[in-house]
Each structure stands twice: as C-alpha cells, then as structure tokens.
C-alpha positions as CSV (number, residue, x, y, z in Angstrom):
1,M,3.0,-137.8,-25.4
2,S,1.9,-136.8,-28.9
3,V,0.5,-133.7,-30.7
4,S,-2.1,-133.5,-33.4
5,L,-1.7,-130.7,-36.0
6,P,-4.0,-130.0,-38.9
7,I,-2.2,-130.0,-42.2
8,W,-3.9,-129.9,-45.7
9,G,-7.3,-130.9,-44.3
10,H,-6.3,-134.0,-42.2
11,Y,-4.4,-134.8,-39.0
12,M,-0.9,-136.1,-38.8
13,R,0.1,-137.9,-35.7
14,Q,3.7,-138.2,-34.9
15,P,5.7,-138.6,-31.7
16,F,7.0,-135.5,-30.1
17,P,9.9,-136.7,-28.1
18,S,11.7,-133.3,-27.5
19,T,11.5,-129.5,-27.8
20,D,14.0,-129.4,-30.7
21,L,11.9,-131.7,-32.7
22,I,8.8,-129.6,-32.1
23,S,10.5,-126.5,-33.4
24,L,11.6,-128.2,-36.6
25,T,8.1,-129.6,-37.2
26,L,6.5,-126.2,-36.8
27,A,9.0,-124.6,-39.2
28,G,8.2,-127.2,-41.8
29,M,4.5,-126.7,-41.4
30,L,4.7,-123.0,-41.8
31,S,6.7,-123.3,-45.0
32,V,3.9,-125.3,-46.5
33,A,1.0,-123.2,-45.2
34,V,2.4,-119.8,-46.1
35,P,2.5,-118.8,-49.9
36,S,5.9,-119.5,-51.4
37,A,6.5,-115.9,-52.4
38,A,7.0,-114.9,-48.9
39,F,9.8,-117.4,-48.4
40,A,11.2,-117.4,-52.0
41,L,14.9,-117.6,-52.4
42,P,16.7,-114.4,-53.3
43,T,17.2,-113.7,-57.0
44,P,20.7,-114.4,-58.1
45,D,23.1,-111.5,-58.9
46,D,23.4,-110.3,-62.5
47,G,26.7,-111.9,-62.7
48,D,25.2,-115.3,-61.9
49,A,22.1,-114.9,-64.2
50,P,22.2,-116.3,-67.7
51,A,22.9,-113.8,-70.5
52,T,19.7,-112.5,-72.1
53,A,18.9,-109.6,-74.5
54,K,18.3,-106.3,-72.7
55,P,15.2,-104.4,-73.7
56,A,15.5,-101.0,-75.4
57,Q,15.8,-98.1,-73.1
58,K,13.0,-95.5,-73.1
59,T,13.8,-91.8,-73.3
60,P,13.0,-90.3,-69.9
61,A,10.2,-87.8,-69.8
62,A,11.0,-84.2,-69.3
63,P,10.7,-83.2,-65.6
64,T,7.6,-81.2,-64.7
65,E,7.2,-78.4,-62.2
66,S,5.8,-79.5,-58.9
67,K,4.7,-77.5,-55.9
68,P,6.6,-78.2,-52.7
69,T,4.6,-79.7,-49.8
70,G,3.0,-77.2,-47.5
71,Q,2.5,-74.6,-50.2
72,G,-0.9,-75.6,-51.5
73,G,0.1,-79.0,-52.9
74,S,1.0,-82.5,-51.8
75,G,4.2,-82.7,-53.7
76,S,2.7,-84.2,-56.8
77,A,3.4,-82.8,-60.3
78,T,1.4,-79.8,-61.4
79,E,0.5,-78.4,-64.7
80,K,3.3,-76.2,-66.2
81,K,2.3,-72.8,-67.7
82,D,2.7,-72.8,-71.5
83,E,4.9,-69.8,-72.4
84,S,6.2,-71.2,-75.7
85,P,6.4,-68.7,-78.6
86,A,3.7,-68.5,-81.2
87,R,4.4,-69.1,-84.8
88,D,4.4,-65.4,-85.6
89,G,7.3,-64.8,-83.2
90,G,5.1,-63.5,-80.3
91,T,3.6,-65.1,-77.3
92,K,0.4,-67.1,-77.5
93,E,-1.5,-64.5,-75.5
94,A,-3.4,-62.2,-77.8
95,T,-2.4,-58.6,-77.8
96,A,-4.6,-55.6,-78.7
97,A,-4.0,-54.3,-82.2
98,K,-2.7,-50.7,-82.4
99,P,-4.8,-48.4,-84.6
100,A,-3.2,-47.0,-87.7
101,S,-1.6,-43.6,-87.1
102,T,-3.3,-40.6,-88.8
103,P,-2.1,-37.0,-89.2
104,P,-3.0,-35.0,-86.1
105,N,-6.1,-32.8,-86.1
106,R,-7.0,-33.3,-89.7
107,G,-10.3,-31.5,-90.4
108,V,-10.7,-30.5,-86.8
109,V,-11.9,-26.9,-86.0
110,R,-12.1,-25.8,-82.4
111,S,-14.4,-22.9,-82.1
112,Y,-14.1,-20.0,-79.7
113,S,-15.9,-20.0,-76.3
114,R,-18.9,-17.9,-75.7
115,A,-17.0,-16.0,-73.0
116,S,-14.7,-14.5,-75.7
117,D,-17.5,-13.7,-78.1
118,W,-17.3,-9.9,-77.9
119,Q,-16.5,-7.1,-80.3
120,L,-15.4,-3.5,-79.8
121,E,-16.8,-0.7,-81.9
122,F,-13.9,0.3,-84.2
123,K,-14.1,3.4,-86.4
124,P,-11.2,3.6,-88.9
125,G,-9.9,7.1,-89.8
126,L,-8.3,8.5,-92.9
127,L,-5.1,7.2,-94.4
128,R,-2.4,9.8,-95.2
129,L,1.2,10.0,-96.4
130,Y,3.8,11.8,-94.4
131,V,7.3,12.8,-95.7
132,D,10.1,13.3,-93.2
133,A,11.6,16.7,-94.0
134,S,15.0,15.8,-92.6
135,T,15.5,12.5,-94.4
136,G,12.9,12.5,-97.2
137,D,11.6,9.1,-96.0
138,N,7.9,8.4,-96.6
139,F,5.5,7.0,-93.9
140,W,1.9,6.0,-94.0
141,Y,-0.3,6.8,-91.1
142,F,-4.0,6.6,-90.1
143,T,-6.1,7.4,-87.1
144,Y,-8.9,5.4,-85.4
145,K,-11.4,5.5,-82.6
146,V,-12.5,2.5,-80.5
147,V,-15.5,2.3,-78.1
148,N,-16.3,-0.4,-75.6
149,R,-20.0,-1.3,-75.6
150,T,-19.6,-5.0,-74.5
151,G,-20.7,-4.5,-70.9
152,A,-17.3,-5.3,-69.4
153,E,-13.9,-3.8,-69.3
154,R,-11.6,-5.1,-72.1
155,L,-7.8,-5.0,-72.7
156,W,-6.9,-2.9,-75.7
157,A,-3.6,-4.2,-77.2
158,P,-4.1,-4.0,-81.0
159,R,-1.9,-5.1,-83.8
160,F,-2.0,-3.4,-87.2
161,E,-0.5,-4.8,-90.4
162,F,-0.1,-3.0,-93.7
163,F,-0.1,-4.6,-97.1
164,S,0.5,-3.0,-100.5
165,E,-0.2,-4.2,-104.0
166,R,3.6,-4.7,-104.5
167,G,3.7,-7.3,-101.8
168,E,5.1,-5.1,-99.0
169,I,4.1,-6.3,-95.5
170,K,4.7,-3.9,-92.6
171,I,3.9,-4.0,-88.9
172,S,2.9,-0.8,-87.2
173,G,5.6,0.9,-85.1
174,R,8.5,-1.0,-86.6
175,E,11.2,1.0,-88.4
176,V,9.4,4.2,-87.4
177,P,11.6,6.7,-85.5
178,T,10.0,8.2,-82.3
179,R,10.6,11.7,-83.6
180,V,8.5,10.9,-86.7
181,T,5.6,9.8,-84.5
182,D,5.9,12.9,-82.4
183,Q,5.9,15.1,-85.4
184,I,2.7,13.6,-86.8
185,L,1.0,13.9,-83.4
186,E,1.9,17.6,-83.3
187,L,0.8,18.0,-86.9
188,L,-2.7,16.6,-86.2
189,G,-3.1,18.7,-83.0
190,N,-5.6,16.3,-81.3
191,P,-4.9,16.2,-77.5
192,L,-6.8,12.9,-77.1
193,L,-4.7,11.1,-79.8
194,E,-2.3,8.5,-78.4
195,D,0.5,6.6,-80.1
196,Q,0.5,2.8,-80.2
197,N,2.4,2.5,-76.9
198,E,0.5,5.0,-74.9
199,I,-2.9,3.6,-75.9
200,L,-2.2,0.1,-74.5
201,G,-4.3,-0.9,-71.5
202,D,-7.9,-1.4,-70.3
203,I,-10.7,0.3,-72.1
204,L,-13.7,1.2,-70.0
205,I,-17.4,1.0,-71.0
206,G,-19.1,3.8,-72.8
207,E,-18.5,6.5,-75.4
208,E,-17.0,8.8,-72.8
209,N,-14.2,6.3,-72.3
210,A,-13.4,5.8,-76.0
211,K,-9.8,5.8,-77.1
212,E,-8.3,7.5,-80.2
213,G,-5.1,6.1,-81.6
214,L,-2.4,6.8,-84.2
215,V,-0.8,4.1,-86.4
216,V,2.4,4.6,-88.5
217,W,4.2,2.4,-91.0
218,P,7.2,3.0,-93.2
219,A,5.9,3.6,-96.7
220,G,8.8,2.2,-98.7
221,D,7.7,2.4,-102.3
222,A,4.8,5.0,-102.3
223,D,4.0,4.4,-105.9
224,V,1.0,2.1,-105.2
225,N,-2.7,2.2,-105.9
226,E,-4.1,-0.3,-103.4
227,L,-3.4,-0.7,-99.7
228,T,-4.9,-3.0,-97.1
229,V,-4.9,-2.6,-93.3
230,F,-5.6,-5.5,-90.9
231,A,-6.6,-4.7,-87.3
232,T,-6.4,-7.4,-84.7
233,G,-7.6,-7.0,-81.1
234,A,-11.0,-5.5,-81.6
235,S,-12.7,-8.9,-80.9
236,G,-12.1,-11.7,-78.4
237,R,-13.0,-14.4,-80.8
238,V,-10.2,-17.0,-81.4
239,R,-10.4,-20.4,-83.0
240,K,-7.9,-23.2,-83.7
241,V,-7.7,-24.8,-87.2
242,P,-5.3,-27.4,-88.6
243,D,-2.4,-26.2,-90.7
244,A,-2.7,-27.2,-94.3
245,L,0.8,-28.7,-94.4
246,S,1.6,-30.1,-90.9
247,G,-1.9,-30.7,-89.6
248,E,-0.9,-29.0,-86.3
249,L,-3.5,-26.7,-84.7
250,K,-2.9,-22.9,-85.2
251,A,-4.8,-20.0,-83.8
252,E,-6.9,-17.6,-85.9
253,R,-8.4,-14.4,-84.7
254,W,-11.5,-12.5,-85.7
255,T,-9.8,-9.6,-87.5
256,L,-10.9,-6.4,-89.3
257,R,-9.8,-5.6,-92.8
258,F,-9.9,-2.2,-94.5
259,N,-9.0,-1.5,-98.2
260,Y,-7.8,1.8,-99.5
261,H,-7.7,2.8,-103.2
262,L,-5.4,5.6,-104.3
263,P,-6.2,7.5,-107.5
264,G,-3.0,8.4,-109.2
265,D,0.5,8.8,-107.7
266,A,0.5,9.1,-103.8
267,V,3.6,11.2,-103.5
268,P,2.2,14.3,-105.4
269,R,-0.9,14.0,-103.3
270,G,1.1,14.6,-100.2
271,S,-1.0,14.4,-97.0
272,Q,-4.4,14.5,-98.7
273,P,-6.6,12.0,-96.8
274,I,-7.7,8.7,-98.4
275,E,-10.9,7.2,-97.2
276,P,-11.4,3.4,-96.7
277,S,-13.3,1.8,-99.6
278,R,-17.0,1.0,-99.1
279,A,-17.1,-1.2,-102.2
280,D,-15.3,-4.2,-100.7
281,D,-16.4,-7.1,-102.9
282,D,-13.7,-9.5,-101.5
283,V,-16.0,-11.2,-98.9
284,K,-15.1,-14.9,-98.8
285,E,-16.9,-17.7,-97.0
286,G,-16.7,-17.2,-93.2
287,A,-16.2,-13.4,-93.5
288,E,-18.8,-10.8,-92.5
289,R,-19.3,-7.3,-93.9
290,R,-19.6,-4.6,-91.2
291,P,-23.0,-3.0,-90.8
292,D,-21.7,0.4,-91.9
293,D,-20.3,-1.3,-95.0
294,I,-16.8,-0.1,-94.2
295,G,-14.4,-3.0,-93.8
296,V,-14.9,-6.7,-93.3
297,W,-14.6,-9.1,-90.4
298,L,-12.7,-12.3,-91.2
299,W,-10.6,-15.1,-89.6
300,R,-6.9,-14.5,-89.9
C-alpha cells in the first residue's frame, strides 16, 4: 500500500509501511508547507545572546487623564483641561476688568418728590429784647403766625436758629429757663400764643386753624446791629446734595430766612420792636424772594 501526497507542485510516492511512519511524514510535510515564523525556534535568553550596544532610553511621556470605562468613555486617554497659570500670574481665563473707583455721589443732586412740594403761609412777627429782672440776663424773642393753605393737614414741628453779626449761633429754646418763657407770654397777653413745645402737632387747613407761636433765644452779647433768623419746617421740600469734602449725600431743607437791622445799641432800646428787613439783597442762586418781599426762601 502506498499514499500520494502533493508537495511543492508534484507528487511524491513512497511506501507507507506503518502508522508511525505516516505520522512522521505528515509532520515533516507540515513543517515545509507552514511559514517558518509559526514554528520558529525560541529566541535565546539575554544571557546567551551576544553583547550588543543598547539603544538610548526615551523619557516616558507624562500620564494623561483617562475616563474610566462605563462613564462616557472606552478607557482611552482624554484631553486634559489646561489650568496652567498665565504669564501675568493669573489663570488663562479672562476676567472682567474692575472699573476705577470714583468718589461717591460727586455732582449728584437728588431733588425732592412732588408729594413733599408744599409750603405753609408763615408771617414773621417783631423781634424784641427781654431783660430778666432777677438775673439781668438778656433774651431775644419774636412771635409768628402760620396758616395751612396746602389742602391737607401738615405736621408743624419748626426749628428756629438765631445768628448775630458777632458769630453767635443759638437754637430756640436752649438755655432758656421756663420761667423766662412764662414771663414773656404773660407780658404779651395773647391767649392764642403758644411756646415752642405747646405748638407742636398737626396744623389743620384754613385761617381759622392758624397757629401763633413764641420763640426765645439767649441774647448773649446784645451789642449787635444785624441779626438773622432761620425758620425750618414751613415747607416739605427736601433734597440731597453731595458734601463738598466727603462726597456723601446730605439733606437740605427749603428754609425761610429773615434779617433784622438794629439802629444803635439794642440794650437802651429795651423791648422796642424791630421789624424784619424788606431790603434783603442777599438772594443767591437757587433762593427765592417771598411775594411780600419779607424774607427769602433758600436751601439750607
């Protein structure tokens, strides 16, 4: 018995006497037909290989951030966010530039609201000097009348300030004994006249609801020729303006001013009345002269 096998394009005929011989023949044929790489001998160990020059080692690349499998990626390397600092010491992300700071409220004027644009009718009285018989102290006082014609009830809580040509500044009611106020009220004999505490409160509409008040200041040095009285509270107008030094907003009120001129020494004149001046030429920008030409409205 013989077997024919194709090898390298032709047939080889050889006897096949036994099973062991057939196995050896097939193994030899496969070694020829299959590429040598599949049955190549193992590479000898480094110790058996001849000495050769080793190539220069490359610096390993920095590891990159990768997303774990199952969280939106397949485990491959992903691009790392660049958070390196910029050359100017900050991050590379642009930041909004801050505007330069400026003094607060420079040149800003906040005007009053129309709801507060009201004025009471104020009629100043005569200015007189009172001498306390028990102490010999001098006091200035004057009377006034205020009428509400605004169409609504108003709160009457006035403030009166007294200025003299010598630089004295006095606030009504301060440093004035109660007995002095009572003596002046008794001297004038007007049952409708109220002192500065009694007169506080709402003022109703109309002439029949007018209020009459008494204002007293300590005279100090009575040897003066010019006096000024400021009355605040007869108008609801208020505005806010920046302070000249700090720039902070401050409130100014629409205020009445009355000037009084004293001919000669006031002490010998005693309680002779002094009328408010009608020739008030000190009307600066923003001020308004009253229709009756007695006193001036101004911001203060």
